[in-house]
C-alpha positions in Angstrom: -108.7 147.7 16.4 -106.4 146.9 19.4 -103.4 149.0 20.2 -101.2 146.0 19.4 -102.6 145.9 15.9 -102.8 149.7 15.4 -99.2 150.3 16.4 -97.7 147.4 14.5 -96.6 149.5 11.5 -95.0 152.2 13.6 -93.2 149.6 15.7 -91.9 147.7 12.7 -90.4 150.9 11.2 -88.5 151.5 14.5 -86.9 148.0 14.6 -83.3 147.2 14.2 -82.4 144.2 12.0 -81.3 141.0 13.6 -79.4 138.0 12.2 -80.7 134.5 12.0 -79.0 131.0 12.0 -81.9 129.5 10.1 -82.9 129.6 6.4 -84.8 132.8 5.6 -87.5 130.8 3.7 -88.2 128.9 6.9 -88.5 132.1 8.8 -90.8 133.4 6.1 -93.0 130.4 6.4 -93.3 130.7 10.1 -94.0 134.4 9.9 -96.9 133.6 7.7 -98.3 131.2 10.4 -97.7 133.8 13.1 -99.6 136.4 11.1 -102.4 134.1 10.4 -102.8 133.3 14.1 -102.7 137.0 15.1 -105.3 137.9 12.6 -107.5 135.0 13.5 -107.6 136.4 17.1 -108.6 139.8 15.7 -111.2 138.3 13.4 -112.7 136.3 16.3 -113.2 139.6 18.2 -114.7 141.2 15.1 -117.1 138.2 14.7 -118.1 138.5 18.3 -118.8 142.2 17.9 -121.1 141.3 14.9 -122.9 138.6 16.9 -121.4 135.8 14.9 -118.5 134.7 17.0 -118.5 132.6 20.2 -114.9 132.1 21.3 -112.2 134.7 21.9 -109.5 133.1 23.9 -106.6 133.8 21.5 -103.0 133.0 20.8 -101.6 136.5 20.6 -98.2 136.7 22.2 -97.7 133.0 21.9 -97.0 132.9 18.2 -93.5 131.6 18.9 -95.0 128.1 19.1 -94.9 128.1 15.3 -91.2 127.2 15.7 -92.2 124.2 17.9 -94.3 122.9 15.0 -91.3 123.4 12.6 -89.0 121.4 14.9 -91.4 118.4 14.8 -93.0 116.3 12.0 -96.6 116.5 11.0 -96.9 112.8 12.1 -95.9 113.6 15.7 -99.1 113.5 17.8 -99.9 116.9 19.3 -102.1 117.6 22.3 -102.3 121.4 22.4 -103.7 124.0 24.7 -105.9 126.9 23.5 -103.1 129.3 22.6 -101.7 127.2 19.8 -103.0 129.0 16.7 -99.5 129.5 15.2 -98.5 125.9 15.9 -101.6 124.7 14.2 -101.2 126.8 11.1 -97.5 126.1 10.8 -98.1 122.3 11.0 -100.8 122.6 8.3 -98.4 124.4 6.0 -95.6 121.9 6.8 -97.9 119.0 5.9 -99.0 120.7 2.7 -95.4 121.1 1.6 -94.6 117.5 2.2 -97.7 116.3 0.3 -96.8 118.5 -2.6 -93.2 117.3 -2.6 -94.3 113.7 -2.6 -96.7 114.3 -5.4 -93.9 115.8 -7.4 -91.5 113.0 -6.5 -89.2 115.3 -4.7 -87.6 115.2 -1.3 -89.6 115.8 1.9 -87.0 117.8 3.7 -87.0 121.6 4.3 -88.6 123.4 1.3 -88.8 127.0 0.2 -91.8 128.9 1.7 -94.3 130.2 1.4 -95.3 128.1 -1.5 -98.7 127.6 -3.1 -99.0 124.3 -1.3 -98.2 125.8 2.1 -100.5 128.7 1.5 -103.4 126.5 0.5 -102.9 124.1 3.5 -102.6 127.0 5.9 -105.7 128.7 4.3 -107.7 125.6 4.9 -106.5 125.4 8.5 -107.3 129.1 9.0 -110.8 128.5 7.8 -111.1 125.7 10.2 -110.3 128.1 13.1 -112.8 130.6 12.0 -115.5 128.0 11.4 -114.9 126.9 15.0 -115.2 130.5 16.3 -118.5 130.8 14.4 -119.8 127.4 15.7 -120.4 126.3 12.1 -121.4 122.7 11.4 -119.0 122.6 8.5 -116.0 123.0 10.9 -114.2 119.7 10.2 -113.2 118.4 13.7 -116.0 119.2 16.1 -118.7 120.2 13.7 -119.6 123.4 15.6 -119.6 121.9 19.1 -116.6 123.9 20.3 -113.7 125.8 19.0 -110.8 123.4 19.3 -107.4 122.9 17.6 -107.7 119.4 16.1 -107.4 117.7 12.8 -107.0 114.0 12.2 -104.8 114.3 9.1 -102.4 116.6 11.1 -102.2 114.3 14.1 -103.6 117.0 16.3 -105.9 115.5 18.9 -108.5 118.0 20.0 -108.5 119.1 23.6 -111.0 120.9 25.8 -110.3 124.0 27.9 -110.1 122.0 31.2 -106.8 123.1 32.7 -104.0 120.5 32.1 -106.4 117.7 31.7 -104.8 116.6 28.5 -101.4 115.9 30.0 -102.2 112.5 31.4 -103.4 111.4 27.9 -100.2 112.8 26.3 -98.2 110.7 28.8 -100.4 107.7 27.8 -99.8 108.3 24.1 -96.0 108.5 24.6 -96.1 105.3 26.6 -98.2 103.5 23.9 -96.0 104.2 20.9 -93.4 101.7 22.0 -95.8 99.4 23.7 -97.9 99.0 20.5 -94.7 98.3 18.5 -93.6 95.8 21.1 -96.9 93.9 20.9 -96.9 94.1 17.1 -100.1 96.2 17.1 -100.7 98.7 14.3 -100.6 102.2 15.6 -101.5 105.5 13.9 -98.2 106.9 15.2 -94.7 106.2 13.6 -92.4 104.1 15.8 -90.0 107.1 16.2 -92.7 109.7 16.9 -92.5 112.4 19.5 -95.6 113.4 21.5 -95.8 117.1 22.1 -98.2 118.7 24.6 -98.4 122.4 25.4 -99.8 124.2 28.5 -99.4 127.5 30.3 -97.4 128.4 33.3 -100.5 128.5 35.5 -101.5 125.0 34.3 -98.0 123.7 35.3 -99.1 124.1 38.9 -102.2 121.9 38.5 -102.1 118.5 40.2 -103.1 116.9 36.9 -100.0 118.4 35.2 -97.7 117.5 38.1 -99.1 114.0 38.3 -98.8 113.4 34.6 -95.2 114.6 34.5 -94.3 112.5 37.5 -95.8 109.4 35.8 -93.8 110.1 32.7 -90.6 110.3 34.8 -91.6 107.3 36.8 -91.8 105.3 33.6 -88.7 106.7 32.1 -86.7 106.0 35.3 -87.5 102.3 34.8 -86.3 102.4 31.2 -89.7 102.5 29.6 -89.6 104.6 26.5 -91.4 107.9 27.1 -90.9 110.2 24.0 -92.8 113.2 25.5 -92.0 116.8 24.8 -93.7 119.1 27.4 -93.9 122.7 26.2 -94.7 125.2 28.9 -95.6 128.6 27.3 -94.8 130.9 30.2 -96.5 134.3 29.9 -96.3 134.9 33.6 -100.0 135.1 34.4 -103.1 132.9 34.7 -106.1 135.1 33.8 -105.3 137.7 36.6 -103.0 135.6 38.9 -99.3 136.1 38.5 -96.8 133.3 38.3 -93.7 134.2 40.4 -90.7 135.1 38.3 -88.5 132.1 37.8 -91.0 129.6 39.2 -91.2 127.3 36.2 -87.4 126.8 36.2 -87.4 126.4 39.9 -90.1 123.7 39.7 -88.9 121.8 36.7 -85.3 123.0 35.8 -83.6 120.6 38.1 -86.0 117.7 38.1 -84.0 114.4 37.9 -84.7 112.5 34.7 -86.3 115.5 33.0 -84.1 117.3 30.4 -84.9 121.0 30.7 -84.7 123.5 27.8 -85.4 127.3 28.0 -86.0 129.7 25.2 -87.3 133.2 24.6 -90.6 132.5 22.8 -90.7 136.1 21.5 -87.5 135.4 19.5 -88.4 133.0 16.6 -84.7 132.2 15.9 -83.9 131.3 19.5 -87.1 129.3 19.9 -86.5 127.3 16.7 -83.0 126.5 17.8 -84.0 125.3 21.3 -87.2 123.5 20.1 -85.2 121.6 17.5 -82.6 120.6 20.1 -85.4 119.5 22.5 -87.3 117.5 19.9 -84.1 115.9 18.7 -83.2 114.9 22.3 -86.6 113.3 22.8 -86.7 111.5 19.5 -83.2 110.0 19.9 -83.3 109.1 23.6 -87.1 108.3 23.9 -87.1 110.2 27.2 -89.2 113.2 28.3 -88.0 116.8 28.0 -89.4 120.1 29.3 -89.3 123.1 27.0 -90.1 126.4 28.7 -90.9 129.2 26.3 -91.0 132.7 27.6 -94.1 134.3 26.1 -96.3 137.3 26.6 -100.1 137.5 26.6 -101.5 140.1 24.3 -105.1 141.2 23.9 -105.9 139.9 27.4 -107.1 136.5 28.5 -110.2 136.6 26.3 -112.3 139.2 24.5 -114.3 139.9 27.7 -111.1 140.4 29.8 -110.4 143.9 31.1 -106.6 143.8 31.9 -106.7 147.3 33.3 -108.4 145.8 36.4 -105.2 143.9 37.4 -102.3 145.2 35.3 -100.8 148.6 35.1 -100.5 150.4 31.7 -96.7 150.2 31.9 -96.9 146.4 32.2 -99.2 146.1 29.3 -97.0 148.3 27.1 -93.9 146.4 28.1 -95.4 143.2 26.9 -96.5 144.8 23.6 -92.9 145.7 22.9 -92.1 142.0 23.2 -94.6 141.0 20.5 -93.2 137.9 18.8 -94.3 139.3 15.5 -91.9 142.2 16.0 -89.2 139.7 16.9 -89.7 137.8 13.6 -89.8 141.2 11.7 -86.3 141.9 13.0 -85.1 138.7 11.5 -86.7 139.5 8.2 -85.2 143.0 8.2 -81.8 141.4 8.8 -82.4 139.1 5.7 -83.0 142.1 3.5 -86.7 142.7 3.7 -87.9 146.3 3.9 -90.3 147.5 6.6 -92.8 148.2 3.9 -92.7 144.6 2.7 -93.1 143.3 6.2 -96.1 145.6 6.9 -97.6 144.8 3.5 -97.5 141.0 4.4 -99.2 141.9 7.7 -102.0 143.8 5.9 -102.4 141.2 3.2 -102.9 138.5 5.8 -105.5 140.7 7.5 -107.4 140.9 4.2 -107.1 137.2 3.6 -108.4 136.3 7.1 -111.2 138.9 7.2 -112.4 137.6 3.8 -112.6 134.1 5.4 -114.3 135.6 8.5 -117.0 137.1 6.3 -117.5 133.8 4.6 -118.3 132.0 7.8 -121.0 134.4 8.9 -124.4 132.9 8.6 -123.2 129.3 7.9 -125.5 126.6 9.4 -125.1 125.8 13.1 -126.3 122.7 15.0 -130.1 122.9 14.9 -131.4 120.2 17.2 -130.6 118.2 20.3 -130.2 115.1 18.1 -127.6 116.8 16.0 -125.6 118.0 19.0 -125.6 114.6 20.6 -125.1 112.5 17.5 -121.4 111.6 18.1 -122.4 110.1 21.5 -124.8 107.6 20.1 -124.0 104.0 20.8 -124.4 101.5 18.0 -125.5 97.9 18.3 -122.8 95.7 19.6 -122.0 92.9 17.1 -122.8 89.3 17.8 -119.1 88.4 18.3 -119.5 89.9 21.7 -120.5 86.4 22.6 -118.2 84.8 25.2 -116.3 81.8 24.1 -117.9 78.4 24.9 -116.6 76.9 28.1 -114.7 73.7 27.9 -116.4 72.5 31.1 -119.5 73.4 33.0 -117.8 74.0 36.4 -119.7 76.7 38.2 -117.8 79.9 38.9 -117.9 82.7 41.4 -118.2 86.3 40.3 -114.4 86.8 40.7 -113.6 83.7 38.8 -115.9 84.5 36.0 -114.5 88.0 35.5 -111.0 86.5 35.6 -111.9 84.0 32.9 -113.5 86.8 30.8 -110.4 88.9 31.0 -108.3 86.0 29.9 -110.6 85.5 26.9 -110.4 89.1 25.9 -106.6 89.1 26.2 -106.4 85.9 24.2 -108.8 87.2 21.4 -107.4 90.7 21.0 -103.6 91.1 21.0 -104.0 94.9 21.3 -105.7 94.6 24.7 -103.7 95.5 27.8 -104.8 95.2 31.5 -103.2 97.5 34.1 -103.7 99.2 37.4 -102.5 99.2 41.0 -101.6 95.6 42.1 -103.2 93.9 39.1 -99.9 92.3 37.9 -97.8 90.2 40.2 -100.3 90.2 43.1 -103.3 89.5 40.8 -105.4 92.2 42.3 -106.4 92.9 45.9 -109.3 90.4 45.6 -107.5 88.0 43.1 -109.6 89.0 40.1 -106.6 89.3 37.8 -104.7 86.4 39.4 -102.5 84.5 36.9 -103.1 86.9 34.0 -99.6 88.4 34.0 -98.0 84.9 34.1 -100.1 83.8 31.1 -99.9 87.0 29.0 -96.7 88.6 30.1 -95.8 91.8 31.8 -96.0 93.8 28.6 -99.8 93.2 28.6 -100.7 92.9 32.3 -98.8 95.2 34.5 -98.8 97.3 37.6 -98.9 101.1 37.6 -97.9 103.7 40.1 -100.6 104.7 42.7 -102.1 107.6 40.8 -105.6 107.2 39.4 -105.2 110.2 37.1 -102.2 108.6 35.5 -104.0 105.2 35.2 -106.8 106.8 33.3 -104.4 109.0 31.3 -102.5 105.9 30.3 -105.8 104.3 29.1 -106.8 107.5 27.2 -103.4 107.6 25.4 -103.5 103.9 24.7 -107.0 104.2 23.2 -106.0 106.7 20.6 -102.8 104.7 19.8 -104.3 101.4 18.5 -104.5 99.6 21.9 -107.5 98.4 23.8 -107.0 99.4 27.5 -108.6 97.5 30.3 -107.6 99.7 33.3 -108.6 99.0 36.9 -109.3 101.5 39.7 -108.8 99.6 42.9 -111.8 101.1 44.8 -114.7 103.2 43.7 -113.8 105.9 46.3 -110.4 106.3 44.6 -112.0 107.2 41.3 -113.0 110.6 42.6 -109.3 111.7 42.5 -109.4 111.4 38.8 -113.0 111.6 37.6 -112.4 114.5 35.3 -110.3 112.2 33.1 -113.5 110.4 32.3 -115.8 113.4 32.2 -113.6 116.0 30.6 -111.3 113.8 28.4 -112.6 110.3 27.7 -116.3 111.0 27.2 -115.8 114.2 25.3 -113.3 113.1 22.7 -115.9 111.5 20.3 -118.1 114.6 20.9 -115.5 117.1 20.0 -114.1 115.2 17.1 -117.3 113.8 15.6 -115.9 110.3 16.1 -112.7 110.9 14.2 -110.8 110.3 17.4 -112.0 107.6 19.9 -110.5 106.4 23.1 -112.1 102.9 23.7 -111.7 101.5 27.1 -113.3 99.1 29.6 -112.6 100.6 33.1 -113.1 98.1 35.8 -113.8 99.5 39.3 -114.3 97.5 42.5 -117.0 99.1 44.5 -120.2 99.2 46.5 -120.6 98.2 50.2 -121.5 95.2 52.3 -118.0 94.1 53.3 -119.1 93.6 56.8 -117.8 97.0 57.9 -114.3 96.4 56.6 -112.4 99.5 55.5 -115.2 102.0 56.1 -116.1 104.5 53.4 -112.9 104.1 51.3 -113.6 100.5 50.6 -117.4 100.6 50.8 -118.2 103.6 48.6 -121.7 103.6 47.1 -121.5 107.0 45.3 -121.9 106.6 41.6 -123.8 109.8 40.9 -120.6 111.2 39.6 -120.7 108.7 36.7 -124.4 108.7 35.9 -124.5 112.2 34.4 -121.5 111.8 32.0 -122.9 111.8 28.5 -122.3 108.8 26.3 -120.5 106.4 28.6 -121.6 102.9 29.4 -122.1 101.8 33.0 -122.2 98.1 33.6 -123.2 96.7 37.0 -123.2 92.9 37.0 -124.1 90.9 40.1 -124.2 87.3 38.9 -121.1 85.4 37.6 -122.7 84.5 34.2 -123.9 88.1 33.6 -120.5 89.4 34.7 -118.6 87.5 32.0 -121.1 88.2 29.3 -121.3 91.9 30.1 -117.5 92.2 30.1 -117.5 90.8 26.6 -120.3 93.2 25.5 -118.3 96.2 26.9 -115.2 95.0 25.1 -117.1 94.8 21.8 -118.6 98.2 22.3 -115.1 99.7 23.0 -113.5 98.0 20.0 -116.2 98.7 17.5 -117.8 101.8 18.7 -115.0 103.5 20.6 -117.2 103.3 23.7 -116.0 104.4 27.2 -117.3 101.6 29.4 -117.3 101.7 33.2 -117.6 98.2 34.7 -118.6 98.2 38.3 -117.8 95.1 40.3 -119.6 94.4 43.6 -116.7 93.5 46.0 -119.1 91.8 48.5 -120.2 89.4 45.7 -116.7 88.5 44.4 -116.5 85.2 46.3 -120.2 84.7 47.2 -121.3 81.1 46.6 -124.6 80.8 48.3 -127.9 82.6 48.0 -130.6 81.4 50.4 -128.7 79.1 52.8 -125.2 77.9 53.4 -124.1 75.3 51.0 -126.8 75.9 48.3 -124.2 77.2 45.8 -127.0 79.1 44.2 -124.9 82.2 43.5 -122.4 80.2 41.4 -122.9 79.9 37.6 -121.2 78.3 34.6 -119.3 80.4 32.2 -122.0 81.9 29.8 -122.5 81.3 26.1 -125.1 83.9 25.5 -124.8 87.5 24.6 -126.0 90.2 27.0 -126.9 93.3 24.9 -126.3 96.8 26.1 -129.3 98.1 28.0 -130.9 94.7 28.5 -132.2 93.8 32.0 -132.7 90.3 33.5 -136.0 89.2 35.1 -136.4 86.7 37.9 -139.8 85.1 38.5 -143.2 86.0 37.2 -145.0 87.4 40.2 -148.0 89.5 39.4 -148.2 91.8 42.5 -144.9 93.6 42.8 -141.7 94.3 40.9 -138.5 94.8 42.8 -136.1 96.9 40.5 -132.5 96.6 41.6 -128.9 95.9 40.7 -125.6 94.9 42.3 -125.8 93.7 45.9 -129.5 94.5 45.8 -130.1 91.5 43.5 -129.4 88.7 46.0 -131.1 90.6 48.8 -134.2 91.1 46.6 -134.2 87.5 45.5 -134.3 86.4 49.1 -137.1 88.8 49.9 -139.1 87.5 46.8 -138.6 84.0 48.1 -140.6 84.9 51.2 -143.3 87.0 49.4 -145.4 85.3 46.8 -146.4 87.4 43.8 -143.0 89.3 43.7 -140.7 89.4 40.7 -137.2 90.9 40.5 -135.7 93.0 37.7 -131.9 93.2 37.7 -131.2 96.4 35.7 -127.6 95.2 34.9 -126.9 98.4 33.0 -127.1 101.8 34.7 -126.3 103.6 31.5 -128.0 103.2 29.2 -130.9 102.2 31.5 -133.0 99.3 30.2 -136.1 101.5 29.8 -138.2 99.0 27.8 -137.6 96.2 30.2 -138.2 98.5 33.1 -141.5 99.7 31.9 -142.6 96.2 30.8 -141.9 94.7 34.2 -143.5 97.6 36.0 -146.7 97.4 34.1 -146.8 93.6 34.6 -147.5 94.1 38.4 -148.6 97.8 38.7 -146.4 98.2 41.7 -142.6 99.0 41.8 -140.2 99.1 44.6 -136.7 100.4 43.6 -134.1 98.6 45.7 -131.1 100.9 45.6 -127.9 100.3 47.6 -126.6 103.8 46.6 -127.5 106.9 48.5 -130.9 108.4 48.6 -129.7 111.7 47.1 -128.0 111.4 43.8 -128.5 107.6 43.7 -129.7 105.3 41.0 -133.3 105.2 42.3 -133.9 108.9 41.3 -133.2 108.1 37.7 -135.3 104.9 37.7 -138.4 106.6 39.2 -138.0 109.6 36.8 -137.8 107.2 33.9 -141.0 105.5 35.0 -142.8 108.9 35.4 -141.6 110.1 32.0 -142.9 106.9 30.4 -146.3 107.5 31.8 -146.3 104.7 34.4 -149.3 105.3 36.7 -148.9 102.5 39.2 -147.6 102.7 42.8 -143.9 103.5 43.2 -141.6 103.6 46.1 -137.9 103.2 46.9 -135.5 102.1 49.6 -131.9 103.2 49.6 -128.8 103.6 51.7 -128.5 106.7 53.9 -127.1 110.0 52.8 -123.9 109.5 54.7 -120.4 107.9 54.3 -120.0 104.3 55.4 -118.4 103.9 58.8 -116.2 101.2 60.2 -117.4 98.0 61.8 -121.0 97.1 62.7 -122.0 100.8 62.4 -122.1 100.3 58.7 -125.3 98.2 59.1 -127.2 101.3 60.2 -126.5 103.2 57.0 -126.5 100.6 54.2 -129.7 99.3 52.7 -130.8 96.1 54.5 -132.8 93.1 53.6 -135.2 93.9 56.4 -135.8 97.4 55.1 -136.6 95.9 51.6 -139.1 93.4 53.0 -140.9 96.0 55.1 -141.2 98.4 52.1 -142.4 95.5 49.9 -145.0 94.5 52.4 -146.2 98.1 52.6 -146.7 98.3 48.9 -148.5 94.9 48.9 -150.8 96.1 51.7 -149.6 93.5 54.1 
């Protein structure tokens, strides 16, 4: 038993009553949620002590956020941080009351609490929390994969523990509410919904948070609806690092375009007043607001945290005196409750929660790798991934083919939107999106601010709001500013929600090298290792115009029907390529395709029996030219880097007994490592080798030729394998 828990009865008896401006039955309902959250924290520590609990980051001291839930509607999408237990329980009770009232044909406004409906709904939510702590497969949102606050019927989108990584998505959801309505697209959120996202004072300093807030203000400044309520729960410390007094107000209190609200989160009455005012402002004005709640952190950062290592006893005791449960007890005393009644409710909630905690002990947990990874499984893309039949057979360049495919997608799916830096009026740096804004309008094809985190956050928010985002990252090197939005947010959502939430997207990225030295590393980046180890994502790497269009349609179908996160890598150096072997041969042009390219299906060129060149991207035309000079050589274009076309790879390797992997990415962390490992794992016993670019960044000018994979290097390695 902690000191906070042990001394609660003594402290309640010493309290002075306080008045409230709110209905006592509402205060009573929120007190119930606060009690549930507190005892869930205590139960989590007990479960851990018994060897049955695996998560102890709690909400103690932050229970004032129950008032934020009360100020909102259960249909307002919520993206919460990990100290949101009271919010979650209060929302569940609120939703339960509304359902009960509708069933009885009554009103759906404020209702007396706690009622049987509220207790039942909150009890279910409490069990959810403890199932998550125990990593039980019956936990309804993540199925035992992590302890998260999330429930589809409560509009709570589950978030991971990555600091502030959910704020860009929250901004994207807020943007998408009005955009979906404007486009006539069905959205899971009401047209007047408010998006709420919560985070700590330490998180408010993270570049992800500051970027997301800036993007929200940037949009709002232009008159774009942005109904976003940012709730900073300021407990003054991030694990052991203190936040300077007054810093949050200094950083956000005078921000132009951002309405600022401040409340004492340990005072339920004050918090409810200010949260209601903030939520009303956002709902009416469709503009962002910042609500800072002063909170305290009780019980330490997590169960393993020893606060005495960095806080004095006096500091810890001072925070305990500000316990928000004591603040609510004052209000209940002022309403006529006795100290005994308040303490009895506290102990009754302990009994209720501990009974639930004992129930979750020993429940089944995930028992196999297949069970763990099940939400990441990709299903077969339906046949309507076929491109539309071309009205003519005019051959196209890679750039033209992608442009045409994007136009087809935008035509076929009114929920699709394309956006990124310079994609609108300019039509992209390389003209790939040229003319699309003129054809489909600025509501569907538009420019964004120059912030990759915000571009991806916008896509993530759009994906959970009924839209189909087609974002663009201008250069591969720019992705690394924002890669966690793919790894920590996009790829993990299906995993942590068992597919109940999905964020479909087709992320186009211009990349790779061979631009004749132009731009150096930042425009010739060949590093894709950061993508290849993200579970569950699709990585498409087309090289030919016909493949490019067909694969874009496949990615679109996978996103729409399976919620897939697809990364579509476009070789810049091949955008406008027309010739293959000699000037004027037009051998790198191709008509718009009419055949489907399935996920994980490679393409074979030739039927040579002596050597297989396995490649992708810029390596395809180089390998084809080498094969032209070397009889007996066939070329396998992987096309898909995830999932790798393993069956095709093994078949073509066995056909010749010799494999040379032609990899334009770096030797360390490049694609060739995975290809060779796949062959070894499959039992291939033939000769294998690889050629790659160097382990360095790409320099300017002619020096780039010294570090990028060359056709000469490919031919030499091929001849070595052939014994020539």
